[in-house]
N, C-alpha and C positions, 0 to 999 in steps of 0.2 A: 328435605331440609338440608341446608349446607352449613357446615361448621369448619373451623380450622382443624380441629382434632376430634376424634371419636374415641371414647374409652368404653369398652364393653365389660361390665362387671362392677359390682358395688362393694366388694370386699376391700381389705386394706390396700392391696396392690392397685386397684382401680381408683380408690379415693385419693391415695397419695399421689399417683401419677396425674390424675385430673387436676389436683391442687397445683402441682408444679407447672403443668402445661398452661394453666389459666393465666400465668404471668406473660405468656407469649401469644395468646389468641383465645378465641371462643371455643369452649369445650362442650360436647354433648356427652353426658355420663349416662349410659344405658344399663339398667339393671333389670333382671328378669322378675325380681320380687321387690320388696322394700330394701332400703339400705341396712336394715336391722336383721336381715335374714341370710347373711353370708356365712360362709364357713369361718372366715376370720372373726366374725362377731362372737361365735361360740367357742373360740380357741381358749383353752385354759392355760396352756403352756406360755412361756414368756418369750423374750427376745435375747438371743445370745450375742454378746458383745464384750470385748475386753475393756474393763473399767478400772480394775485395781492394778497397782504397781507390781504385784507379785505374779500377774498373769501377762501373757504376751499374745499378739496376733499369730506368732509362730506356733504357739501351743494350740490355739483355736484352729489354725490351719491343719496341724497334725491330727487333731481329734476328728476333724471333718474328713480328712483323707482316709483315715483308718475306717471310719464308718462307711465310707463310700466304696470300699472293697475293690479299689483299683480302677474304678470307672470315673472318678472325678476329673474334671478339667482343671488342672492346677492353676492356670491363670485366673479362672473364675473364682476359685476358692481364695486365692490371694486377694482378689478384689473384695470379696465378701468380708474376709476377716480384717482387712486393713481399713475398709471404709465403714464398717459397722459402727465403730465408736463415733465417727463423724455424723452419721445419720441419727444416732441416739442423741447426741449433743444438739443437733438441729431441731428435732421435734421437742426436746425439752425447752429450747429457746422459744419455740412457737407457743409453748404453754402446756405441754403434756407433763403429767405428774406420775412418776413411778414410785413404787413403795420405797420407803426409807427406813433405816434403823440407826438410831443414835446419830442422826444428822447426815448419814451417808446412804447412798443407794443400796438397798438390800439386794443381795445377790444369792440366787439359789443354785443348786447342783442337780443336774439331770443325767440320764444314762448316756454313756459315751464321752462325757466331758471329764477332764481331769482337774478342772478348777471351777470354783463358783463364779459363773459369769452370766447367769440367767436373770434378767430384769423382769419383774412382775409389776402389775398394777391391779389394785383391788384384790390382792392375794391370788386367787385362781380365776380372776375375771379379766386377764390381760387383754384378750381379744376384744371383749366388749368395751373395755375402757379406751383402748387405742383407736378402735374403729369409730366409737362414739365421738372421740375427740376430733378425728379427721373428718367425720361427717359434719360436725359443727363448722369447721373451716370451709368445707366444700359448700355447705348451704349458705354461708355468708358471702361467698364470692359471686360478684355480678357477672363474671365471665364464664361461669359454669351453669348449664341448664340440665337439670336432672330429669331423666325420663325413666321413672321406675315402672314396674309392672309391664315392661316391654321385653318380649321374648325375641332374641336374635334368631332369625330364620335362615339367613344366607348371606355370606360375604359377597360383595360385588367385586369380582375379580375378572379381569380381561387381559390377555397376553401377559400374565404373570404380574400384574399390577393391581393392588387393592384400592378401590375408590370409595368404599364405605360398606354399609350393611343394610339389609332389609329386615324389618322387625314387625312383630305383631303387638299392637297396643291392646293389651288384654282388657283394660277397663273400658275403652271406647270401641273395641271390636273392629279395628281397622288395621290395614297394612300401612306402615310408614317406612319410608326410606331415608337414610342419612348418608350424605357424602362429605368427604373431608380430605385434607392433604395427607393425613396419616391416621391409621386406625390401630388401636392398641387393644389386644385381647387380654383381659384380666378375669376370665370366667371361672377360674378354679379348676379342680380336678374331676376325677370320675369315680371316686371311691363309693359313691352312693349307688353305683351299678350293682354293688355287692349287698348282700344281706347276711348277717348284720353289719351295720356301718355306724361309725361315730359322726358321720357327716349329715348336714341337713339335706332334705330331699331335692334340693336344687343342684347338687354336685353330681350331675349325671353325664359329664363329659361332653356337653353340647358344644363348647368352644373347641375342644379337641377334634370332634367329629366334623364340625363346620370347616375348620382349617384343613383337615385331611381331604375332604371332598372338593375343596377349593384349589388343591394342588400343593399345599404346604408339606414340608418334611417334618415328620414326627420321629422321636428318638426314644428308645429304651422303654417301651410301654409294658414290657413283661415285669418290670419292677414295681410292685404295689406294696406299700407298707401297711402292715397290720398292727394296730396299736395293741400292745400286750394286755392292757387292763381296761376293759370296758365293763361297767356294772352289769352283772348278769341277773336279770329278772325275767323269768319265762313269760313270753307273750308281750313283753314291753320293748320299746325301742332302746337301743344301746345308749348308754350315757357314759361319756368319757371320764375316766379316773386319771387325772394328769400324771405324767411322768414325774412331776415334782413331788408327788406323794411318796414315791420310792426314793426320790432324791433326799427327802427328809428322814429316811430310815425305815420305811415300811418293809415288811418281809412277805415273801410268798411261800405258802404251804400247800402241799397236796392233801388228798383225803386221808392219808395216813399220818398227817401232822408232821411231815418232813419238810424242812426248808431246802427245797430241791435245787435251787440255783447255786448253792455254795460250791458244788463240785463241777459246775457246768461252765463257769467263766470266772476269771480273777476278780471281776467287778461285781459278781453275784447278781443281785437284783438290778444293779445299775449297768449291766451289760447293754450293748446296742439293742435296739428294739427287735430286730429280726431274730436275734438269738433268744431273747426272752420270750417272744411270741411263739417261737418254734418249741421251746422247752415246755411252755404251758400247754401247747397243743398235744405234745407227746404224753404229758401227765394226764390230760383229760382222756386221751385215747386209751391209755393203759388201764385207767380206772373206770372207764365207761361213765365218766361224769361230765356234766355240762359246764363245769367251772373249777377254778382253784380258789384258795382263800388268800386275801390280802389282809395282813394283820398289822394293826397299829397299837396293840395293847401295851407295848413296852414304851410308847412315846408319851410325851406330855399332852394330855387330852385338851387342856385349855389352849395350848399353843396350836394344836392341830385345827381346832375349831376356828381360831383367829386366822390361821394361815390359809385355810381352804373353806371359806364360808359358803361358797356356791355349792361345792361338792357335799359338804356336811348337811346343808339344808335339803338338797335333793335326796340324799340317803335317808334323812329323817322322815321325809315325805313318803318314803316307801317302807318305813318301819325298821330301817337299819341305822346302826350307830357307827359312823366313820371312825370314831376314836377307839373302837374295839376291833371288829373284823367284818369284811364284806366279801361277797362272792364276785369274782371277776373272770372274764374270758376275752380272748382276742376278738377284734372286729376290724373290718377294712377301714383304713384311716387316711391314707395319703397316696396320691398318684405320683410316683417318683419321676417317671418319664414325662414327656410332653412335647409341645411344639418346639422344634430345634431353633435356637437363637444364637446369634453371635454375642460378643461381650457387651454390646450396646442394646441387646434386646430385639434386634432385627431378625425377622424370619426369612425363609427362602422366597417369600412373596414380597415384592417391592412395595413399600409403604405400609406393610403390616408388621406390627411389633407384638411381642407377647411378654407378660410379666406375671410373677406369682406362680401358683401351682400349675397353671396351664402351660407354663414354659419349661423347657429343658435347657438351662443355662450352662450346665456342667458342674454346678455346685454340689448336687446331691449324689451323683454317681449311681451306685446300685442300692443305696440305702440312706435316707435322710437322717442326719444327726439332729437330735432333739433341739427344738427352738431355733433352728436355722431358717425356718420357713417365713416367719413374720419379718425377720430382719432382711431376708432376701427380697421381700416386696419393696422395702425402702431403698436398699442399695441399688437394685436394678431399675426400680421406678425412676430414681434420680438419674441413672445412666441413660435411660431412654429419653427423658426430658432434655438432658444436656446434649445428647446426640442430635435430636431434632432441632434444638436451638442453634447448634453449631453447623448444621447441614440443612439449611432451609430448603424445603421441597418446591415451594412455589405453588402457583395455582394448578390444581389437578385437572379442572374437575369436569367430569362428564357423567351423565347417567349411563349405566351399563347394566346388563343382565335384565331379563324379563322379570318384572315384579311378580312374585308368587301370589297366587290367589287362593282364598278359602274355597274348598271344594264343596262345602256344605254350609248351611247357616251356622253361625258361631256357637249357638246353643248346642247343636248336634255335635259339632267338633269337640266342644268341651265335655259333653256327656260321654263321647267315645273315649276321650283321653282319660277321664276319671274311671271309666269302667274297663273297657277292653285294653286300653293303653296301660293302665295300672296293672292289669293282669299279666301283660307281656313283661313288664318290668319286674314284677314279683317273681315270675318264673326265671328270668335272667339272673336275678340276685341269688336265687337258690343254686342255680347251675354254677355260677362263678365261685361262690363260697365253697361248694362241695368239690368241684373239680379243678378249680384254678386258684386255690386258696393258699394256705401257709405252706403246705407240702404238696408237691405236684409230681405226676408221673406221665410218661408218654400215653399210657392208657387213659388216665383221667382227662388229659388235655384233649385227646381225640374224642372222648365221650362228650366233652363240652362243645367241641366244634360241631359235632353231629347234632347236638341238641339246639345250638344257636341257629344252625342252618335250617333246622326244621321250623323254628320260630319264624325265621325270615320268610320261609316258603308259605307258612300259614298266614303271615301278615300281608303277603304280596297282593292278595285280592282286595285288601282294604285300601291300598295306596291310591287307587283310582277314585276312591270315595271320600277320603279325608286327608287334609293337609298334614294333620298331626300324625297320621300313620307313617308319613315319610320321615318325620322327626324321630319316631320310635325306631324305624328301620335304620336310621343313621346311627343311633345308639347301639343297636345290635351289630351293625357293621364295625363300629369301633371296638366293641367287645370281641368280635371275631379276630380283629388284627392283634389285640392284646394276647389272645390265646395262641395265634400262629407264632407270634414273637416268642412266647414262652415255650412253645413246642420246638422251635428252632434252636433255642439256647440249651444245649446239652451239657450243662454244668450247673453247679449251685454257686450263687453269688448274691450277697446282700438280701434284698427282698424277694429273690427268686430262688426257691429251693426245690431241687429235683431229687427225690429219694432214689431214683434209678440212675442218677448221675450226681452223687453226693460231693464229688471233688470239685475244686475250683481250678480252671485252666491256668497254666503258668503265664507269667507276665507277657511273654512274647506272643501269646495267642489271645490276649485280651482284646475285645472288640465291643463296639456299640451296635445296637440293632437300629437300622435306619428304615423308616416306613414311609412309603408314599402310596398313592392310589394304585400305582402300577406294580410295585414290588416291595418286598422286604429283603434287605440285604445286610451283610455284615461289614462294618467299617472298622478296620483294625487300627488300634492306637499306635 
């Protein structure tokens, strides 16, 4: 099928970019699940943008740079902080409603920010509200055709040019190919490769891996952000406890009843996420406990229930009271690195763009500042659409790449994926969290490499029998590259902490890790 534009991914980045591109041509929006199952949809955090007169883009810029630990691309951060208010104004004009207080936009405070600049919608349901809003606009557009439950199998790339994508229509069990003038990856990150994770099970790095094997350049994959506070219920999936809960004044206590963040950072519980996650990890390790305690006893209970209705309801369903205290522990949350792009979202493959968590624009550096991710989707989605409009590509188009074929009946493929495939991913999740987690060492990383290599060897015999085995192997390959990047970075910076190299290299030795299929190299700033 031929379109003007292909957008792969149904989260906020994909929805917004599709909506913008629909003004200039026909768009195929491809999502591996439904539009209600993206990482954006479940996001509790808000959108960071300068709204009030006592705040400035310069202050937002400085907070982002500090959190990024020397690896932010300053031009990208300038773009984000200066254009964020414009994008907020734009979607409000389109009809989006953010929470208000006394007739003004209600602004929250989160870790790493020195001003209240976090917009929310529905309290702690910002992701659901804004993606639902954009989904409505997308569904009402006659220029956008939605292909949900379509799994992206392979990018069509020939001589460094992307012509489209091969997909598996999971409902009709057939391979379908899409071609277009430009293809935009908006597939999200890879945090669900870890266990535990705050991400939905679709965030397995498939877009990253697909781009890597197609020849794209990836950057800084060693930086994975672990959210400090996921609800800890043994045997249950992690549930995110938003940064905004600490922004409203919640305290962290260890098993001895000590508020341990007070002497760890001037911002205490509102320190950048990597600092808070690491200190929680150390408390758990010292005490042999699986969690620390997040206390809200000292806060107004009625306000907390109104401010965080989704979290309060989930806690109540598990027998906990958010207004009192709850057990929390870190979980894999966000892939800071990604497919390297320029300031217009273009990748190293011609006609292939990337936006959202799958992209490495330079905004996040070594550690994402809270609530910069949703607004990055809007800012760089707009830049991609503007760049394509101002630089028309013309007719591409040709069929290229041999269309992949199912190697077994679809029922057998799906059964294999649900059983053996799930087992491989479970094993990988445990390996990554244990050996490539919040605190890393050369020994732990080498252990992870050996274990992942063993999984790939075990899987190799299945690759000739099942198409999905190749998909699993691609995820394992991506995980290997993440580990190698972490092994090569012999320092501690942002979301990458090496206890055997606890210091951060001086500014003149700062570098990005650049990854291609052929090599991993250091790109000095």
